[in-house]
FITI-875295 format. One line per field, with one value per residue (C-alpha): residue in one letter; chain; x, y, z negated; residue number from 1. Coordinates in nm, 2 decimals, m for minus. Layout:
N
fikol = A,...
guse = A,...
x = X,...
y = Y,...
z = Z,...
tormar = NUM,...
REM end
This chain:
364
fikol = M,A,G,T,V,V,G,E,S,G,L,S,A,I,T,V,E,S,I,S,K,S,W,G,V,T,T,A,V,D,G,I,S,F,E,A,P,E,G,D,F,T,V,L,L,G,P,S,G,C,G,K,S,T,T,L,R,L,I,A,G,L,E,D,V,T,S,G,R,I,S,I,G,G,R,D,V,T,N,A,P,P,A,G,R,D,L,S,M,V,F,Q,S,Y,A,L,F,P,H,L,T,V,A,E,N,I,Q,F,G,L,K,V,R,R,V,P,K,A,E,R,E,E,R,L,R,R,T,A,D,L,L,G,L,S,A,L,L,E,R,R,P,S,Q,L,S,G,G,Q,Q,Q,R,V,A,L,G,R,A,I,I,A,E,K,P,V,C,L,M,D,E,P,L,S,N,L,D,A,K,L,R,H,E,M,R,Q,E,I,R,A,L,Q,R,K,L,G,I,S,M,V,Y,V,T,H,D,Q,A,E,A,M,S,M,A,D,R,V,V,L,L,R,D,G,R,I,E,Q,N,A,A,P,E,I,I,Y,Q,R,P,A,S,T,F,V,G,R,F,I,G,T,P,P,M,N,I,I,R,L,D,P,Q,G,G,A,I,E,G,L,D,H,R,F,L,P,D,R,P,G,E,D,L,S,L,G,V,R,P,E,D,I,E,I,S,D,G,A,G,V,P,A,T,V,S,D,V,D,Y,L,G,A,D,S,I,V,D,C,R,I,G,E,Q,T,V,S,V,R,T,H,G,R,I,K,I,E,P,G,A,R,V,N,L,A,W,S,L,E,N,V,H,F,F,L,S,S,T,G,Q,R,C,D,D,I,R,P,N,G,A,P
guse = A,A,A,A,A,A,A,A,A,A,A,A,A,A,A,A,A,A,A,A,A,A,A,A,A,A,A,A,A,A,A,A,A,A,A,A,A,A,A,A,A,A,A,A,A,A,A,A,A,A,A,A,A,A,A,A,A,A,A,A,A,A,A,A,A,A,A,A,A,A,A,A,A,A,A,A,A,A,A,A,A,A,A,A,A,A,A,A,A,A,A,A,A,A,A,A,A,A,A,A,A,A,A,A,A,A,A,A,A,A,A,A,A,A,A,A,A,A,A,A,A,A,A,A,A,A,A,A,A,A,A,A,A,A,A,A,A,A,A,A,A,A,A,A,A,A,A,A,A,A,A,A,A,A,A,A,A,A,A,A,A,A,A,A,A,A,A,A,A,A,A,A,A,A,A,A,A,A,A,A,A,A,A,A,A,A,A,A,A,A,A,A,A,A,A,A,A,A,A,A,A,A,A,A,A,A,A,A,A,A,A,A,A,A,A,A,A,A,A,A,A,A,A,A,A,A,A,A,A,A,A,A,A,A,A,A,A,A,A,A,A,A,A,A,A,A,A,A,A,A,A,A,A,A,A,A,A,A,A,A,A,A,A,A,A,A,A,A,A,A,A,A,A,A,A,A,A,A,A,A,A,A,A,A,A,A,A,A,A,A,A,A,A,A,A,A,A,A,A,A,A,A,A,A,A,A,A,A,A,A,A,A,A,A,A,A,A,A,A,A,A,A,A,A,A,A,A,A,A,A,A,A,A,A,A,A,A,A,A,A,A,A,A,A,A,A,A,A,A,A,A,A,A,A,A,A,A,A,A,A,A,A,A,A
x = 4.19,3.97,3.86,3.94,3.78,3.71,3.55,3.29,3.26,3.15,3.34,3.34,3.31,3.46,3.18,3.34,3.11,3.20,3.55,3.77,4.08,4.26,4.59,4.53,4.45,4.59,4.37,4.49,4.15,3.84,3.50,3.57,3.30,3.34,3.23,3.49,3.23,3.31,3.57,3.65,4.03,4.01,4.30,4.35,4.56,4.72,5.01,5.23,5.04,4.71,4.58,4.56,4.79,4.61,4.25,4.42,4.51,4.22,4.00,4.28,4.19,4.57,4.42,4.11,3.90,3.85,3.47,3.25,3.19,3.32,3.20,3.32,3.09,2.79,2.94,3.05,3.41,3.50,3.55,3.69,4.01,4.25,4.22,3.87,3.87,3.87,4.13,4.51,4.72,5.10,5.34,5.55,5.84,5.88,5.87,5.98,6.16,6.51,6.59,6.30,6.28,6.09,5.78,5.83,5.76,5.43,5.31,5.38,5.03,4.86,5.12,5.03,4.63,4.72,4.62,4.67,5.01,4.83,4.64,4.90,5.15,4.85,4.75,5.17,5.18,4.90,5.03,5.33,5.23,5.06,5.32,5.63,5.80,5.77,6.19,6.24,6.12,6.38,6.59,6.57,6.54,6.86,6.88,6.64,6.58,6.38,6.06,6.11,6.09,5.76,5.64,5.74,5.54,5.21,5.19,5.19,4.85,4.77,4.77,4.50,4.24,4.03,3.82,3.93,4.34,4.48,4.78,4.97,5.24,5.39,5.59,5.75,6.09,6.18,6.29,6.09,6.13,6.00,5.71,5.58,5.61,5.48,5.17,5.08,5.10,4.91,4.63,4.61,4.64,4.36,4.12,4.19,4.13,3.80,3.90,3.82,4.16,4.23,4.57,4.72,5.02,5.13,5.12,4.94,5.08,4.98,4.67,4.53,4.71,4.55,4.22,3.86,3.80,4.07,3.98,4.17,4.29,4.41,4.45,4.24,3.97,3.83,3.90,3.73,3.59,3.59,3.66,4.02,3.88,3.66,3.87,4.12,3.86,3.63,3.85,3.67,3.92,4.22,4.42,4.29,4.39,4.73,4.77,4.66,4.83,5.19,5.31,4.97,4.68,4.79,4.56,4.53,4.36,4.13,4.03,3.76,3.63,3.59,3.72,4.03,4.36,4.52,4.74,4.50,4.22,4.13,3.78,3.69,3.39,3.02,2.98,3.03,3.24,3.30,3.36,3.70,3.76,4.06,4.07,4.23,4.37,4.63,4.95,4.84,4.56,4.75,4.88,5.14,4.99,5.14,4.83,4.57,4.61,4.72,5.04,5.31,5.69,5.91,6.10,6.20,6.23,6.23,6.30,6.19,6.23,5.86,5.72,5.89,5.75,5.78,5.73,5.59,5.49,5.15,5.21,5.32,5.17,5.37,5.17,5.33,5.27,5.31,5.44,5.46,5.85,6.15,6.00,6.28,6.18,6.42,6.37,6.30,6.08,5.74,5.47,5.07,4.89,4.55,4.37,4.00,3.69,3.55,3.91,3.83,3.79,3.64,3.70,3.63,4.02,3.90,3.80,3.97,3.60,3.53,3.24,3.01,2.79,3.01,3.05,3.37,3.27,3.57,3.86,4.20
y = 5.99,5.73,5.52,5.74,5.79,6.14,6.06,5.81,5.98,6.34,6.63,6.83,7.22,7.45,7.66,7.88,8.08,8.36,8.15,8.34,8.28,8.43,8.40,8.63,8.97,8.88,8.84,8.66,8.54,8.78,8.65,8.54,8.36,8.25,7.90,7.73,7.61,7.21,7.15,7.54,7.63,7.91,8.14,8.27,8.59,8.85,8.97,8.83,8.79,8.90,8.50,8.32,8.06,8.07,8.01,7.70,7.58,7.59,7.39,7.14,7.07,7.21,7.47,7.48,7.75,8.02,8.10,8.00,7.69,7.45,7.28,7.01,6.86,6.98,6.81,7.06,6.95,7.23,7.03,6.72,6.57,6.66,6.26,6.28,6.61,6.43,6.58,6.65,6.92,7.05,7.25,7.53,7.31,6.94,6.75,6.44,6.23,6.17,5.85,5.69,5.66,5.92,5.63,5.51,5.89,5.87,5.60,5.69,5.78,5.52,5.28,5.38,5.40,5.03,5.05,4.70,4.68,4.63,4.93,5.12,4.99,5.10,5.45,5.52,5.44,5.68,5.96,5.92,5.90,6.22,6.40,6.32,6.09,5.76,5.76,5.87,5.66,5.53,5.80,5.97,6.35,6.48,6.33,6.54,6.92,7.19,7.12,6.74,6.77,6.96,6.74,6.42,6.67,6.72,6.33,6.24,6.45,6.27,5.94,6.01,6.06,6.34,6.54,6.85,6.94,7.21,7.41,7.64,7.85,7.56,7.72,8.01,7.80,7.78,8.00,8.23,8.03,7.71,7.86,7.97,7.59,7.45,7.74,7.58,7.21,7.24,7.44,7.17,6.88,7.03,7.06,6.72,6.59,6.79,6.84,7.16,7.34,7.59,7.79,7.97,8.26,8.63,8.63,8.82,8.65,8.30,8.39,8.60,8.29,8.02,8.13,8.06,8.31,8.52,8.56,8.87,8.94,9.20,9.23,8.87,8.98,8.99,9.24,9.13,8.76,8.73,8.63,8.71,8.97,9.13,9.21,9.40,9.58,9.66,9.64,9.70,9.90,10.13,9.84,9.58,9.84,9.90,9.49,9.36,9.47,9.56,9.85,9.90,10.11,10.53,10.66,11.03,11.29,11.52,11.85,11.80,12.16,12.11,11.76,11.85,11.67,11.89,12.15,12.16,12.31,12.04,11.90,11.54,11.56,11.70,11.98,11.76,12.01,11.85,11.53,11.37,11.14,10.96,10.90,10.54,10.48,10.17,10.29,10.08,10.28,10.62,10.73,11.01,11.31,11.55,11.73,11.81,11.60,11.69,11.83,11.63,11.64,11.30,11.18,10.83,10.57,10.20,10.03,9.67,9.53,9.45,9.76,10.08,10.22,10.57,10.77,11.10,11.39,11.56,11.84,11.67,11.36,11.02,10.87,10.57,10.54,10.17,10.24,9.98,9.90,10.16,10.49,10.83,11.07,11.17,11.30,11.60,11.64,11.78,11.61,11.58,11.27,11.11,10.88,10.77,10.79,10.46,10.36,10.60,10.45,10.70,10.59,10.75,10.91,10.78,10.44,10.34,10.20,10.20,10.48,10.35,10.64,10.93,10.98,11.19,11.51,11.50,11.32,11.47
z = m9.42,m9.38,m9.65,m9.89,m10.21,m10.11,m9.79,m9.97,m10.32,m10.13,m10.20,m10.56,m10.61,m10.91,m11.08,m11.35,m11.56,m11.77,m11.91,m12.12,m12.26,m12.56,m12.81,m13.10,m12.98,m12.62,m12.39,m12.13,m11.88,m11.97,m11.90,m11.53,m11.30,m10.94,m10.72,m10.55,m10.27,m10.12,m9.92,m9.90,m9.96,m10.23,m10.36,m10.67,m10.55,m10.79,m10.96,m11.27,m11.57,m11.40,m11.55,m11.24,m11.36,m11.73,m11.47,m11.32,m11.61,m11.79,m11.45,m11.47,m11.83,m11.94,m12.15,m12.38,m12.30,m12.57,m12.43,m12.11,m11.89,m11.62,m11.41,m11.14,m10.92,m11.08,m11.40,m11.69,m11.81,m11.98,m12.26,m12.10,m12.11,m11.79,m11.69,m11.70,m11.45,m11.08,m11.01,m10.84,m10.93,m10.82,m11.04,m10.93,m11.05,m10.80,m11.13,m10.99,m11.16,m11.07,m11.14,m10.90,m10.54,m10.31,m10.30,m10.64,m10.71,m10.49,m10.66,m11.04,m11.12,m11.00,m11.14,m11.46,m11.37,m11.32,m10.98,m10.75,m10.57,m10.23,m10.30,m10.37,m10.10,m9.87,m10.01,m10.00,m9.64,m9.56,m9.72,m9.60,m9.26,m9.30,m9.48,m9.27,m9.54,m9.40,m9.29,m9.70,m9.85,m10.07,m10.06,m10.44,m10.50,m10.50,m10.14,m10.03,m9.91,m10.10,m9.85,m9.90,m10.23,m10.23,m9.97,m10.18,m10.51,m10.22,m10.14,m10.58,m10.52,m10.24,m10.30,m10.61,m10.37,m10.53,m10.46,m10.56,m10.61,m10.74,m10.64,m10.88,m10.64,m10.50,m10.23,m10.49,m10.45,m10.12,m9.84,m9.60,m9.33,m9.51,m9.72,m9.34,m9.28,m9.61,m9.55,m9.18,m9.33,m9.70,m9.46,m9.17,m9.41,m9.66,m9.34,m9.26,m9.59,m9.65,m10.03,m10.21,m10.27,m10.56,m10.47,m10.70,m10.53,m10.59,m10.22,m10.02,m9.65,m9.84,m9.94,m9.65,m9.39,m9.61,m9.74,m9.70,m10.01,m10.19,m10.52,m10.64,m10.98,m11.25,m11.59,m11.63,m11.45,m11.10,m10.88,m10.59,m10.43,m10.09,m9.74,m9.64,m9.35,m9.62,m9.86,m9.58,m9.41,m9.76,m10.04,m10.38,m10.51,m10.44,m10.66,m10.40,m10.09,m10.18,m10.27,m9.99,m9.63,m9.60,m9.65,m9.81,m9.82,m9.82,m10.13,m10.04,m10.33,m10.19,m10.35,m10.58,m10.47,m10.07,m9.96,m9.80,m9.85,m10.19,m10.03,m9.73,m9.56,m9.29,m9.47,m9.48,m9.66,m9.66,m9.93,m10.26,m10.49,m10.80,m10.67,m10.76,m10.45,m10.32,m9.87,m9.85,m9.48,m9.40,m9.18,m8.91,m8.84,m8.85,m8.50,m8.46,m8.24,m8.01,m8.07,m8.35,m8.65,m9.03,m9.05,m9.18,m9.22,m9.20,m9.47,m9.36,m9.10,m9.13,m8.83,m8.87,m8.51,m8.41,m8.59,m8.82,m9.12,m9.11,m9.45,m9.44,m9.66,m9.64,m9.90,m10.21,m10.16,m9.95,m9.64,m9.47,m9.11,m8.87,m8.52,m8.29,m8.19,m8.25,m8.28,m8.17,m8.44,m8.75,m9.04,m9.16,m8.81,m8.81,m8.72,m8.66,m8.83,m8.72,m8.76,m8.64,m8.88,m8.89,m9.05,m9.37,m9.70,m10.00,m10.35,m10.73,m10.85,m11.20,m11.17,m10.83,m10.73,m10.38,m10.27,m9.96,m9.99,m9.84,m9.49,m9.34,m9.16,m8.90,m8.77,m8.83
tormar = 1,2,3,4,5,6,7,8,9,10,11,12,13,14,15,16,17,18,19,20,21,22,23,24,25,26,27,28,29,30,31,32,33,34,35,36,37,38,39,40,41,42,43,44,45,46,47,48,49,50,51,52,53,54,55,56,57,58,59,60,61,62,63,64,65,66,67,68,69,70,71,72,73,74,75,76,77,78,79,80,81,82,83,84,85,86,87,88,89,90,91,92,93,94,95,96,97,98,99,100,101,102,103,104,105,106,107,108,109,110,111,112,113,114,115,116,117,118,119,120,121,122,123,124,125,126,127,128,129,130,131,132,133,134,135,136,137,138,139,140,141,142,143,144,145,146,147,148,149,150,151,152,153,154,155,156,157,158,159,160,161,162,163,164,165,166,167,168,169,170,171,172,173,174,175,176,177,178,179,180,181,182,183,184,185,186,187,188,189,190,191,192,193,194,195,196,197,198,199,200,201,202,203,204,205,206,207,208,209,210,211,212,213,214,215,216,217,218,219,220,221,222,223,224,225,226,227,228,229,230,231,232,233,234,235,236,237,238,239,240,241,242,243,244,245,246,247,248,249,250,251,252,253,254,255,256,257,258,259,260,261,262,263,264,265,266,267,268,269,270,271,272,273,274,275,276,277,278,279,280,281,282,283,284,285,286,287,288,289,290,291,292,293,294,295,296,297,298,299,300,301,302,303,304,305,306,307,308,309,310,311,312,313,314,315,316,317,318,319,320,321,322,323,324,325,326,327,328,329,330,331,332,333,334,335,336,337,338,339,340,341,342,343,344,345,346,347,348,349,350,351,352,353,354,355,356,357,358,359,360,361,362,363,364
REM end
C-alpha cells in the first residue's frame, strides 16, 4: 500500500510487561509478559476463558490493567485511551452499520476524524482494490455474504493505515471453507502491508498456519511462547502437547519404579526409580507394526478419507494412531505399536512440565 502511514512512519512493536487484570477475586490475566515483534503476525491462542481476548482488550485500551505495563512502538500506553494508541482493531462481530453502504462503513472512522474527502476517497479506492470490494461499494451489509461482510470489517481497519492491527477471533462466524480462504487472505494482506498484527483465536489450525509466533495461554498465564514449529516439535508441557495437534499428543503414564508403561514390562528409561514421569508421542509418529512393539488392542477406527485414526488400548490407557488412508483392521484386533526414540517426549506427571534431561533406553 504505497504512500500509507504504515510505510512512512515505520512499524510498531507491542511489549507487554507483567500485566494483570482482575475483577474482585477473579483474575483473568495473571502477570503475563511477551513481545509482538515489528512486522510479525503474533497469535494469542488458547481455550475459552484463558484470558486471550482480555489481553487483547488491555492492549487496545478497552480495559484498564490492574498492574503491569504496555508499550507500543517504544511508547508507554498503559494509561492512554484507545484513540491514543495508534492501532486499529477487528472484532469478532462485524459491527457494520446496516443503514450505511459498504463505502460508508469502510470510511466511517476517517469521516469521524475529519479526514479530507479527497484523501478518504483515495484510501477507499486502495483498500477496496486490495480486498476485492470495488464492485460492492454501493451495497448494504444485508446484501453481502458472511465473507464479504468480514472483508468490509477488515477494510475499515486497513483504511485507518495504522502500524498495529488487533484482531479478536474475526473468523469464528464463518463456515470452514470461508475460514480457510480468509486465513490465507489475512496472512497475505499482513505480509503485503508489513503491519504488526496480534490475532486472537481458539483454533489451533488458524494459529499454526498464520503465525510467526504463538503465545499459548492457559488460565490467564502463558504456557508457551514460541514459533509454531517449536510449539509442535518441543511442547513445554502436556497441556501444549495435547492442545496442539489433531488428534492430540498421546500422554502415556510410566511406572515410577521402572520406567515401563504401566502394566507392561518394556522399559523406556534408564534406571531412575521414584520419578513419576509420562511419555508423550504424537499419533502420526506411531506405526502399527507386524514385528516388535508395544502390544495393544484396537478399540475403534475412524476413517477420515486421507487418514484413519486408530484408537488402541495399552493396558488401561488409550493411545491414538494416525495412519495414511484406509486401514483394514477391526476393533478387538491385537496389534503392536512402534515409534522412534527421536519422537519421544518426557514430562513430569505431577506438573506436566517437559523434561529435557531424560534419554530413553530403547524403542518399542
